[in-house]
Steps between C-alpha positions, in 0.01 A plus 500: 500500500706757690827377346611237250742283702293244693712325765229299674140388441253337738125450534351563844218314678246754370602432139689827442816474290796694644792616287815629668686741270808717538272801543185409690284212619210420266174323586288369212135400551451367145391839364699777662843543649538682829848635574649529848793742527702652778366835619681666794191715569268203525497290817500130427636522145757249373860592599668449165393461135763246393340161570726196528270232644138428593353243738148442632497336842255255655294790644454670162752775578723607210871541572715706265878499479636827362830629372598744773165536680524190718222248556145631449180345635174571317172445680221453241236602757649842578692532168792637700867406496725450803876534437780313671833676453846464655532699821855540638351552847312168485704180477181305426414704189546369143869488402473657153255729312491283185290183527544263209290206619221421750369162607295379798578193712234269642537666843382833352841670509671630187841448342626791293787538259672839515740664261798522736357430845497121477199281578239653735254309718195718569242447770191696387336486846797637697609701192862397556771392256799272552775526237728214395814655351811371329793446735828430315629309804198269517452247215155421643381861458318619187743518206399850386289789636335575167205258509294493180278198567348315796297176483375275782486125434261232630705435814548867589854552373565838340670512161680824437625620162775761528668738258862399555485192724289252307220298658477443876266283702421618854376286786295728730541257791881486500525850346772374267544560128632240258634604160350283229614612155758739368249638248555870554243779461196289589218721368207264535395187691188288465410191704285269288220264599738202489736662750773600257648848525553681170779754497550778245819701495612819328777347289512127565155393388250257645547223756279264698586396856375184667418643844546165677842400354622853404592358158507769231397450136598765244321587178767633265423719199579331169524737204409231246210357705183715497342272765769592755499818711608793281606750767722474808350814656187376678281776646207304640375143546139393543316168536143500373214291637578218255856474630652664192811710565514839327833674455514878447826613341683827434545465124315194370144553616306238690567125506267218602665182626349160425621252764400193300704583191759710690453773237449874511245674278572867438269800461682792342408833350426490127475855358273364221256340746291733717390201712857409598656595835566878527874483567767237574609649833259347754495597868219292654219252434186398688197279435164628628212288631342485156814341357610811312870591507617855569849585381685800637748645254799728535381804308173396333258466790299181547402228254194285561557158347222261405666159445195357324502769231880541513455879506672768703290809571702810588407731787738786435623778719368823353692816583187714527324241717 
């Protein structure tokens, strides 16, 4: 791996695993890792090495959100990157160079979260962006311009997690935002198969929103209850193919939520057990087509988790790599 903080993991339609780190984009074919880095002398190289988000669209194109290098489009056929950066001369350019989240709507357009430029609506055919920004005089505008998460629900509404303004839901038809919860610092959102929206915040823990009634359920941490969440700083949420919710935390490792018993099962680092998770600060999680889980850590590279053997295999960042 090019670096040991793994912010995002996906598998593409060809079966490659992609790992977005803070210093390079990594593609793993099962044997070798190929690293994509920014090179000003090379036409078509990625624009920035700090990867925030990854998304593969319906055409098999990989979209990369970077920290300072805008939105990048990777074409697997040409292996070249196209960069979309803010241009003060062009009002239809992206509104901010840091893209925290990318998701595609059913009409083929994209909704992007930016780190200070609000919510952006991107038309990949016209290559134009429309920004929805916070307006203090308009309660129906987005509540904050730092957008960390964007999720589209079954009826096309856009759920937006912000840094300082909680959770918003946006109706693209009326172009109005509604503020749903006061949970601040919404770091992660995940819409599950049942239509519930799971919300993870930086300091206020885990919540579940009923997207039809907007009712919010909180999961408080209980110090004396090991089956409760153990950490209020939620980095990443993931639903696997069996409908199990996985919760990646900043200090207490990985938690698996069992809906039937309403209990959390925790995976934490045990220095005496080489097969335990590498570190308790988890950045991302993904399940590949074979059912294997890939866990991105903050400082120890990637763990490959086999639930049947209950073993974590470490794929470390090596400095001389």
